[in-house]
GUDODO-30851 format. One line per 5 residues: number of its first residue (from 1); their letters; for each residue y, x, z of C-alpha. Coordinates in Angstrom, 3 decimals, padded with zeros to 6 digits. Last residue first. Example, Ala and Ser with C-alpha at 12.3 -4.5 7.8 and 13.67 -1.06 7.14 Angstrom:
<pts>
2 = sa = -001.060,013.670,007.140 ~ -004.500,012.300,007.800
</pts>
This chain:
<pts>
295 = sprsl = 009.078,003.941,028.427 ~ 010.163,002.788,025.040 ~ 012.961,004.868,023.413 ~ 016.316,003.200,023.405 ~ 018.083,000.205,021.966
290 = pslas = 018.872,-001.617,025.075 ~ 019.449,-004.437,024.332 ~ 018.514,-003.997,020.684 ~ 015.905,-006.763,020.415 ~ 017.949,-009.404,022.473
285 = sasaq = 021.075,-008.705,020.225 ~ 018.928,-008.909,017.164 ~ 017.637,-012.346,018.144 ~ 020.991,-013.751,018.821 ~ 022.417,-012.192,015.616
280 = rhlps = 019.379,-013.528,013.587 ~ 019.865,-017.087,015.111 ~ 023.499,-017.003,014.174 ~ 022.987,-015.708,010.741 ~ 020.378,-018.312,009.940
275 = plert = 016.829,-017.094,009.753 ~ 015.676,-015.207,006.594 ~ 013.728,-017.273,004.129 ~ 010.050,-017.051,004.165 ~ 008.235,-015.243,001.415
270 = hdngp = 006.581,-012.714,003.634 ~ 004.743,-015.344,005.346 ~ 004.262,-014.218,008.916 ~ 001.521,-012.979,011.222 ~ 001.480,-009.441,009.937
265 = rahgl = 004.448,-008.913,007.639 ~ 003.233,-009.784,004.073 ~ 004.068,-007.227,001.483 ~ 004.611,-008.519,-001.984 ~ 006.765,-005.561,-003.199
260 = htraf = 009.559,-008.069,-003.835 ~ 009.359,-009.781,-000.358 ~ 008.582,-006.678,001.540 ~ 011.607,-004.814,000.012 ~ 014.106,-007.610,000.619
255 = hltee = 012.758,-008.131,004.258 ~ 013.333,-004.377,004.828 ~ 016.807,-004.606,003.601 ~ 017.634,-007.687,005.557 ~ 016.293,-005.995,008.756
250 = lalhr = 018.357,-002.896,007.984 ~ 021.554,-005.031,007.788 ~ 020.788,-007.094,010.809 ~ 020.090,-004.032,012.819 ~ 023.203,-002.396,011.751
245 = evdsr = 025.353,-005.459,012.709 ~ 023.558,-005.660,015.974 ~ 024.127,-001.969,016.706 ~ 028.005,-002.685,016.328 ~ 030.871,-002.589,014.031
240 = akrln = 029.162,-001.629,010.787 ~ 031.546,000.149,008.448 ~ 029.407,003.234,008.153 ~ 026.373,001.136,007.202 ~ 025.667,002.660,003.748
235 = veavv = 022.203,002.179,002.654 ~ 019.290,004.503,002.084 ~ 016.127,002.333,002.501 ~ 012.991,004.416,001.443 ~ 010.446,003.110,-000.988
230 = sgnwa = 007.426,005.432,-000.934 ~ 005.107,006.499,-003.744 ~ 001.617,004.978,-004.590 ~ 002.369,002.589,-007.491 ~ -000.157,-000.135,-007.976
225 = qealh = 001.437,-000.900,-011.235 ~ 002.125,-004.445,-010.212 ~ 003.795,-003.270,-007.107 ~ 005.960,-000.866,-009.101 ~ 007.050,-003.799,-011.388
220 = rlvra = 007.872,-006.016,-008.511 ~ 009.936,-003.258,-006.996 ~ 011.801,-002.632,-010.123 ~ 012.624,-006.255,-010.784 ~ 013.869,-006.694,-007.264
215 = vpqtg = 016.296,-003.700,-007.776 ~ 017.738,-004.939,-011.078 ~ 021.115,-003.287,-010.369 ~ 024.035,-005.616,-010.192 ~ 024.984,-005.296,-006.356
210 = hgpll = 024.227,-007.157,-003.097 ~ 020.604,-007.497,-003.865 ~ 019.755,-004.258,-002.049 ~ 022.200,-003.417,000.471 ~ 024.963,-001.239,-001.019
205 = hedfv = 024.651,002.418,-001.500 ~ 028.189,002.687,-002.937 ~ 028.322,005.747,-005.037 ~ 031.829,007.142,-005.103 ~ 034.511,007.203,-007.851
200 = rgdds = 034.182,003.877,-009.541 ~ 036.767,003.134,-012.124 ~ 034.614,000.861,-014.253 ~ 033.568,003.837,-016.354 ~ 032.366,005.509,-013.044
195 = sgsgd = 029.922,002.678,-012.951 ~ 029.686,-000.589,-011.037 ~ 028.073,-002.840,-008.361 ~ 025.452,-000.515,-006.810 ~ 022.212,-001.150,-004.873
190 = clhlh = 020.029,000.407,-002.151 ~ 016.343,001.528,-001.854 ~ 015.865,005.202,-002.533 ~ 012.694,005.304,-004.408 ~ 010.166,008.174,-004.703
185 = rlrsg = 007.526,009.454,-007.087 ~ 008.657,008.397,-010.555 ~ 007.086,010.977,-012.796 ~ 004.305,008.483,-013.714 ~ 006.590,006.523,-015.855
180 = lrial = 010.063,007.801,-015.929 ~ 011.115,005.879,-018.988 ~ 010.019,002.733,-017.366 ~ 011.596,003.489,-014.046 ~ 014.876,004.418,-015.791
175 = dfadq = 014.886,001.109,-017.938 ~ 014.485,-000.670,-014.541 ~ 017.227,001.266,-013.029 ~ 019.830,000.441,-015.759 ~ 022.339,003.073,-016.126
170 = galsa = 026.049,003.255,-015.811 ~ 026.006,006.432,-014.001 ~ 027.537,004.713,-010.978 ~ 024.740,002.158,-011.005 ~ 022.046,004.708,-011.430
165 = hsfdl = 023.335,006.602,-008.311 ~ 023.387,003.428,-006.357 ~ 019.844,002.589,-007.562 ~ 018.257,006.033,-006.593 ~ 015.213,007.020,-008.379
160 = tvddc = 013.521,010.067,-006.869 ~ 011.705,012.208,-009.509 ~ 008.428,014.152,-009.659 ~ 007.018,016.482,-012.533 ~ 010.284,017.983,-013.540
155 = dlttt = 011.450,018.874,-017.065 ~ 014.788,017.119,-016.870 ~ 015.918,014.482,-019.539 ~ 014.879,011.494,-017.694 ~ 016.453,013.039,-014.496
150 = dwgps = 020.011,012.508,-015.709 ~ 022.330,014.616,-013.748 ~ 022.017,017.867,-015.757 ~ 020.856,021.432,-015.964 ~ 023.181,021.638,-014.183
145 = yakmt = 025.201,019.210,-012.425 ~ 029.075,018.647,-012.151 ~ 029.897,018.140,-015.880 ~ 033.392,016.511,-015.596 ~ 034.220,013.231,-017.329
140 = rgriq = 038.011,012.490,-017.488 ~ 039.753,009.530,-016.019 ~ 041.570,011.552,-013.479 ~ 038.247,013.170,-012.349 ~ 035.096,011.199,-013.264
135 = wpfmn = 031.873,012.814,-012.222 ~ 028.648,012.118,-014.175 ~ 025.798,010.637,-012.166 ~ 022.558,011.649,-010.053 ~ 018.890,011.096,-010.451
130 = evaih = 017.037,012.704,-007.558 ~ 014.527,015.539,-008.003 ~ 011.216,014.855,-006.214 ~ 009.548,018.080,-004.812 ~ 006.102,016.749,-003.990
125 = igtse = 004.509,018.920,-001.410 ~ 001.247,020.819,-002.329 ~ 002.847,023.915,-000.957 ~ 002.173,026.464,-003.688 ~ 002.299,023.906,-006.668
120 = alsrv = 005.417,022.113,-005.333 ~ 007.091,025.431,-004.947 ~ 006.226,026.545,-008.415 ~ 007.419,023.365,-009.943 ~ 010.695,023.336,-008.040
115 = rdlfe = 011.319,026.987,-008.678 ~ 010.777,026.590,-012.515 ~ 013.224,023.566,-012.514 ~ 015.954,025.378,-010.457 ~ 015.924,028.867,-012.018
110 = daygk = 019.085,028.570,-014.248 ~ 020.726,026.205,-011.714 ~ 020.125,028.674,-008.728 ~ 021.808,031.527,-010.761 ~ 024.601,029.255,-011.856
105 = qwrfp = 025.485,027.404,-008.721 ~ 028.755,026.334,-010.399 ~ 027.122,023.623,-012.227 ~ 025.903,021.853,-009.086 ~ 022.097,022.025,-008.644
100 = phvvv = 020.078,018.908,-009.143 ~ 019.501,016.884,-005.998 ~ 016.463,017.354,-003.796 ~ 014.032,014.884,-002.135 ~ 011.106,016.525,-000.410
95 = tdagv = 007.855,014.624,-000.338 ~ 004.413,014.664,001.466 ~ 005.587,014.585,004.979 ~ 003.330,015.812,007.674 ~ 005.869,017.413,010.102
90 = dsale = 005.074,020.922,009.319 ~ 004.582,020.325,005.572 ~ 007.978,018.703,005.404 ~ 009.713,021.402,007.205 ~ 008.142,024.121,004.877
85 = askrl = 009.299,022.165,001.812 ~ 012.805,021.777,003.215 ~ 012.733,025.666,004.110 ~ 012.021,026.474,000.491 ~ 014.849,024.251,-000.848
80 = kvlpd = 017.378,025.550,001.643 ~ 016.336,029.148,000.769 ~ 016.695,028.367,-003.032 ~ 020.161,026.959,-002.151 ~ 021.328,030.062,-000.634
75 = tgwvf = 024.174,029.365,001.761 ~ 022.577,029.688,005.078 ~ 020.093,027.157,006.603 ~ 022.704,024.660,007.002 ~ 026.038,026.142,005.660
70 = htlll = 026.865,023.860,002.916 ~ 025.700,020.772,004.658 ~ 028.939,018.846,004.152 ~ 028.839,019.612,000.538 ~ 025.422,017.676,000.281
65 = vpahi = 022.292,019.626,-000.575 ~ 020.572,019.693,002.606 ~ 017.061,018.680,001.493 ~ 015.939,015.185,002.038 ~ 012.627,015.237,004.028
60 = slipm = 009.975,012.526,003.412 ~ 007.474,010.136,005.107 ~ 008.046,011.087,008.723 ~ 005.598,008.794,010.652 ~ 007.321,006.531,013.064
55 = gyats = 005.424,005.646,016.345 ~ 008.721,005.825,018.378 ~ 007.681,008.659,020.761 ~ 005.384,010.403,018.308 ~ 007.864,010.645,015.531
50 = lalla = 010.633,011.607,017.995 ~ 008.336,014.403,019.204 ~ 007.409,015.402,015.617 ~ 011.078,015.802,014.877 ~ 011.801,018.106,017.743
45 = dadqt = 008.886,020.267,016.963 ~ 009.747,020.365,013.212 ~ 013.372,021.371,013.886 ~ 016.024,021.032,011.179 ~ 016.852,017.354,011.659
40 = vadnt = 017.214,018.206,015.422 ~ 019.832,020.751,014.821 ~ 022.344,018.075,013.501 ~ 024.161,019.942,010.720 ~ 022.179,017.773,008.260
35 = vmvev = 018.586,017.355,006.874 ~ 018.096,013.829,005.829 ~ 014.881,012.674,007.560 ~ 012.921,009.942,005.736 ~ 011.519,007.582,008.260
30 = gdygt = 008.340,005.389,008.636 ~ 006.615,002.109,008.091 ~ 009.800,000.102,008.942 ~ 009.678,-002.572,011.712 ~ 013.322,-003.107,012.617
25 = keafa = 012.832,-001.667,016.208 ~ 010.949,001.327,015.066 ~ 013.461,002.268,012.309 ~ 016.361,001.655,014.635 ~ 014.916,003.889,017.250
20 = faret = 014.029,006.546,014.729 ~ 017.718,006.501,013.526 ~ 018.915,006.467,017.083 ~ 016.985,009.761,017.671 ~ 018.579,011.327,014.692
15 = glpyv = 022.190,010.727,015.889 ~ 024.641,007.977,014.858 ~ 027.161,008.854,012.189 ~ 025.239,007.769,010.130 ~ 022.783,004.765,010.465
10 = sstsm = 021.548,004.771,006.967 ~ 021.340,008.661,006.892 ~ 018.192,008.639,008.984 ~ 016.535,007.156,005.862 ~ 014.330,004.216,006.334
5 = girim = 010.889,003.716,005.091 ~ 008.716,001.284,003.196 ~ 005.217,002.534,002.368 ~ 003.540,001.134,-000.830 ~ 000.013,-000.015,000.097
</pts>
């Protein structure tokens, strides 16, 4: 059965333990750890302790490729990639998510695809390169990634499909899924409402179903194909005003995934409608009071 996980980035700026707690309380199958400046995300022993405490397997590791993680594990991107694979192996994850190199990382960019393949072969970890998007600066398109942002054109064995990135690139995610075929290994569950051509600058990471991407169609297609990758919620909840709001958004995201993947929650009909907002808020308030590790 397809596993449905939650990225620790979904509850940013809350800490890593809070992410595990949210994933456990909401009912996800596991967690994707975004490696950041938080030392816990870089420490296999600390992550395994959280995984055990909350009963949340670690499904995948997201390499520290963002600008704000420039100094995590030094500045050599090849070292970051290798250490991400080592961390994945140490915590029992089978996938590392990595972005294509920035154009100005010339040496790394030149070797990237060869290094990805050799690292995957030597470690047994799937190194899933994530689809990105062209940058728009003052109305002009800038080539930010090398060898490119479009993973359908890259010679890599495993790919992560991010719906929000597809939206910003002006691509249809269902078309991408079909074109990627067996190379599609991992899914970042979210949504987007527009492209850079529409004036968008940043990818939105909306809740699935709140944008214009064919998210439900892709999930149904993967279920029909007996796909064996992971679907990981990577949604932007930075404007959430409380733990209750975060919980409700993560619950809605999980329900969306279960519904369109055909997963029935034990003891429940997966096609049921979500409870009314007032009932959900009352239930979430109870469930999250307190939101802490079970004793």
